[in-house]
Every structure is written in structure tokens, then in C-alpha cells.
C-alpha positions, 0 to 999 in steps of 0.5 A: 043664481051667483055673481062676484063683484069687487066693492067699490064703496069707501067704506067697505061693508060697514056702518052705513052703505051696509046697513043699506046693502041689508035694506035692500037684501031685505026688500026680496023674497030671495034669499040671499047671502054675501061671503068673500068670494074665495067661498069663505064665511058667507052670511045671510044679506038680511043681516046687519051684525053677520054682513059687518060681521065679514070685515069686507073693505073696499077693493075686496071682491065679494060672491053674491048668491040668490034663491028665489023667485026674483034673483036675478032681480036683487042681485042685479040690485045688489051689485049695482049697490055695490059698485058705486062708490058712495050708497 
């Protein structure tokens, strides 16, 4: 499963927002990746270093993928988190 979402958080996926995103991703059994919507650089959504290394800014489109028993729920929660202006 995959979804494309535009990041609305003021700081993008840096520092505090990235920490909240990684923590949320870690709550699911599914394997989750995040990367730029064009397919470049997908990384493990549970890795703070990898997520912040993407350099995702506010307004950037990202592709989330999840594979596993709770993939749909994981994507729903992570999309909602990224679409909020603040975590």
C-alpha cells in the first residue's frame, strides 16, 4: 500500500516533527518507508537519522509505503500527522 501526501508541518520533517513521525511509525508492525513522491530516496520510517536525512521541507510531496498486517491503519495515522500544520 502507498499514499502520497504533502507535508504541512512548518519545519517539514526535521527535529520535533520528525521525532513524532518516527515514533508513530514505530508503533506499527508493518514495514513502513518514506521518501520523495518522485520515488527518490525511500528510507525506513522508523529511523530518525534516515528520515531527517531526506531533507523534507513544508510543501514537499512524500510517498509513504507500508506492508504488513496494519498497513492501512499505519498509513492513515502517518498521513494525518504529516497533513497537520504542527505535530
